[in-house]
N, C-alpha and C positions, 0 to 999 in steps of 0.2 A: 504494500500499499504506500502511496506517495506521501511524502512529508506535507502536512497541511500548510506549512509556511512557504511552500514552493509554488511556482507558477509554471504551468505547462505551455510551451510554445513550440510549434512544429514538431510535436511528438517527443520532446525531451524536457526534463524538468530543470529549471534554473533556480537555484536557491536565492532567497532574498538577502542572505548574508554575503558580503563581498568576498570574504575569505573563503567561503565554500565555493563560490563561483570561480574563484581564481584557480581551483584545482579541478575544475569541470573537465570532463572528457572532450576532446576537440571534435568539431563537426558543426552541425547546424547551430547548436547552442553558442559556440564561440563566435560564430558569425553574427548571430542575431541578438544576443543578450549582452547587456552591460548594466551596471548599477550607478546610481547617482552617488554623491559624495557621502551621504548617510548610509548608503548600502541598503536602502529600504524599498527600492523600486526597481522593477525589471523593465527594461526598454530596449528598443531596437538599436543595434550598433550602426553607425554611419560608415558603411563600407562601399557604397556605390559611387563611383566617379562619373565623369562625363562619358567615357566609353561605354560603361554599362547602362547609363541612362539612355543614351542614343540607341543602344542595341535593343532595349525594352520597347521603345517606341517604334523603331523599325520592325522589330519582331512581331508586334501585334498588328501593325498596319499592313505590312507586306506579307499577308497571309496568302491564301489561295485565290483571293479575289481577282487580282490583276492577271492571273493565268486563266481564269475561267469566265468572269462576268463582263468584259468590255463590250460584248455584243448588246448588253442592255442599254448602254448609253447610245450606241450607234443606232439601235432600232428605233428609239424614241426621238433622237435628234434629227433623224431623217437624212443627214448628209455627213460626209467625211469631215468637212472643215468645221461644222458646228459641233461635232462630237469632240474634236480636239479642243475647241474653245470651252466646252463644258468640263472637260478634265482639268483644264488650267483654272477655271473659276472654282471648281470644287476644291482644289488644292489651296487656293487663296481663302475660301470660306473656312476650310479646316484649320489653316494657320491662324486665323483670327480666333476661332474657338479655342485652339490650343494655348494661345497667348492669354486669353481670358482665364483659362484654368491655371496658367503659370501664375497669374496674379493671385488667384485663390490660394494656390499652393504656398506662395511665399507670405501671404497674409495669415493663413491658417496652416502653419507647418506641421500637419498631422497626417499620418498614413490613413488609408481607408477611402480616399477620394470623395465620391458623392456622399457616402455615409457620414463622413466627418463634417462636410459642409452643411448637410441637411440638419445634423444634430446641433451644430453651432448656431444655425439660423432659426430653426423651428422647434428645436427641443428633442428630448430622447424618444418620445413615442412615434413621431413620424420617421425618425431615423431607424427605429427598430422595425417598423413596418417595411421600410425599404430593404433593410437587411433580410428580413424574412422572405420577401419577394425575390431578392437576388439569390439567396441560398436554395430556395425551393423551385424557382422557375428559370430565370434567364441565365444564371451561371451554369447549372448542369446541362440545360438544353444547348447552350453555346458550346460547351465542352463536347457534347455528343455529336453536334454537327461537325465540328473541327476534327474529332476522332474518326468519324465515318469518312470524311473527305480524305484524310490521310490514308486510311485503310484501303479505300477504293483505288487510289492512284499508286499506292506502293506495290500492290499486287497486279496492277494492270499490265505490266510488261510480261507477266506469266500467262496471261490470257489475251494475246493480241488480236485474235479473230473471233472472240465470243465474250459474252457478258461474264463478269466476275461473280463467283458464288456469294450469295447474300450472307449465308452463315459465316463464311470466312471473313468477310468484311466486318461483320458485327464483333466477332471474336477478337480480331486484330485491333479494332477501335477500343474495345473494352480493355485489352491488354496494355495499349498505349496510354490510356487515361490512368490506369492503375500504376503503371510504371513511373509516369511523370509525377503523379501525386506522391508516391514513395520517395522519389528523388528530391522533390521540394521539401518533404518532411525531413529527410535525412540530412541534407546538406545544401542550403540555398546558395552558398558560394559557388559550388559546383554547378548549379543550375544557371547562375549568371554567366559563368564561363561558357556554358553550353549556348547561351543566347548570342554571345560574340561569334561562335562558330557558325551558328545558323544565319546570323545576319550577313556574314561574308558569303555564305553559301547562296543566299537568296540574291544578293547583289551579283554574284557570279553568274547565276542562271539568267537573270534579267539582262546582264551584259552580253551573254551569248545571243539572246533575242535581239537586242539592239544592234549589235555588230552585224548579225546575219541580215537584219532588215536593212541597214545602211548599204551593205554589199549588194543586196538585191535592188535597192533604189538606184545605185549607180549603174547596175547592169541594164535596168529597164527604163532609166530616166524618170521623169516625174509624170509618166503617163497616168498613173492611178490617182494623181492629185490635181488633174485638170478639172476645172469647174468644181472646186471642192465644196461649195455651198449650194450646189444644185440639189433641190429636193428637200431643203431645210424645212423642218416642221414648224408651223406657225400656231399650232394648237397649244394653249397654255397648259392643258393637262399633260400632253405628252412631253413638253418642255420640263415640267416639274418632275415627271417620272424619270426623265433622263438625268436630272440633277440628283434625284434620290439614288439612282443606281451608281452614280459617281461618288456621292458622299459615302455610300455603303463601303466602297473599296478603300476609302480613307479612314474608316472607323478605327478607333483605338488610340487616337492622339492624346486622350486623357488618362491613359493607364499608368503613366509614370507618377501622377498624383496619388495613386494608391500606395506608393512607397516612399512618400516624401521624407519620412523620419529616417530612412536608410541612406539618404543622399549626404555626401560629406559636407557639401555647402549648398543647400537647397536654394538659397537666394541667388546663386550664380549658376549652379549646375542645371536646375530645372529649366530656366528660360534659354540657356545656351543649348541644351539638348534639343529643345523645340526649334531654335533658330537653325540648327544643323539638319535635323531629321525631316521637317516638314518641307522645306524647299527641295531637299534631296529627293524625297518621295515623289513630289510633284514633277520634278524634272525627269525622273526615271519612268513614271507613269506616262507622261506625254510621249517620250521617246519610244517606250515599248508599244504604245498604240500606233504610233506612226510606223514602227517596224512591222506590226501585224498587218496594217493596211498596205504596206509596200509588198508583202508577200501574198496576202489573201485578198480576194475580192470582197466587197461588202456582203454579197450573197453567201459566200463561203463563211464568213464570220457569223453571219445571222443563223446559218444552219448548223453551226458547230456547237457541241455540248461543252467542250473544253478547248478554247482557242488556242492555247499554247500547245496542246497535243496535236491539233490539226496543223498548226505552224510547223512543228517538228516533223510530222509525217510528210509534209510537202517539201521541206527544205533540207532536213538533216539526213535523210536517207536511212542508212544502217544505224545511225546514232540517234534515231527518233525516240528511242527508249529513254533518252536523258530527260525529255520534257515531263513524262508522268512522274519520274523520280523527283524532279525539281518541284513539281506541284505538291508531291507527298512531303518533301522536306519543308516547304513553306508552311504547309498545314500543321506539321508536327512542331515546328518552331513557334508558330502562333499559339498552338494549344499549350505548349510549355509556359509561355509568357502569361496566358490567361489564367492558368492554374495557380501560378505563382503570385500574380498581382491580386486576384479575386480573394485569395485567402486573408488579405489585410482587412477586409470587411469585418470578419469575425474577430480578428486580433484586436482591432480598434474598439469594438463593442465591449469585449470582456476585459480589456486592460483598464477601462475607466471605472468610475463609481457607479454607473448605471448599467447594471447587467439584466439578464432576462427576468430574474426573479423580482427585481425591483420594479421593472416596467410592468410586469404582469400583476403585481400587487396594487397598482394604482387604480 
C-alpha cells in the first residue's frame, strides 16, 4: 500500500519529503517531480526546451491530415488557386489563435491548457465538467481515430491489392495506444525524445513529396497551374467548409499549453515555439499541396482516399510503399503527443485543492 503522504504521478509515487525524493528511482519521477523549498509540494520539473516545445506542436499538427485530407479543401474551394489561398489563410488564422493561447499560457502559467483557463475564469465546477467530457468522450475517441489510422497504413504495404483485415487493424491500434500510454507513464523524457525523432521523420516525408513535386513541375512546366482560379466556388457555405477542412489539418496548435509548467522558460519558450512551428507548418502545407497538384490532376485528388499514397503510386514506382509508412509514422507521432499532453488535464485537476470529491460534495 502506498504511503498516504505520497502523490502518484505517471504511475510512480513521489514523496513529499525532499530527502526521500532525492533518493528516488530514476525515470518518469525524476523527470516530472520536484519539490519547493519547504519540500511540501510535488510539482512538474521544467525540462522542456525550445526543441521539445516545437516538436510537440509539429508532432500534433502534422499528423495524418496533410497526407490524407487536402482533397476536402480542393473540393469545396472549386479551383486550384483558391485552394492554395485557403491553406495560406488557414495557417494565418491558426497562428493568430496560437498567439492568443501563448498570451494565456504566459498569463496563467499552469499545465492543463483549456482546463486550467476555464477553472481560472469560471471556477472549479465548469472546469470539472470539461475534464469529465474530455476524459470520457473526445480524448479517447481522438486516440482511437489516430490509432486506427496508424494501424490501417502501417499494414497497408502487406496488402497492396486488397483491403486490410479489420480485426488486424483494431488489434494493432489497441496495442499502439497501450504501448504509448505505458511509455508516457514510465518515462516522459523518453517520450519527448521520441517526439524529436518523429518530427524529423515527418519533415523528411513531406520533403520527399515537395522535392518530387518540384521535379515534376520543372518537367511539365506550369501546365497544371494555368487559369488557377477557374471554377472558384462563390457559395458561402462551400467556402466555409473549405476553411473548416483546412483548419482541421492545422488542429493542435494549442497543445503545448497543456505542458506549460514543464517548459524551462515559458515566457520565452512558448511564444518562440509558436513563432517557429506555425509559419513552418504553413509553408510546408502550401508547398506539399502544390506538389500534389503538380503530380495529380484535381480529379485524381478528389477520387483518392489517401492523396499521399496515390501520389507515391504514381511517382515513386517501386518505392511507393514509403508513403503508407510515412502516413503511419505521422499518425503514430500524433497519437504519442496527444496521449502525453491530454494526461495533464487530470494532473492539473488532482494537484490542486479542488478534487473530484470536493466538487461532487457541493
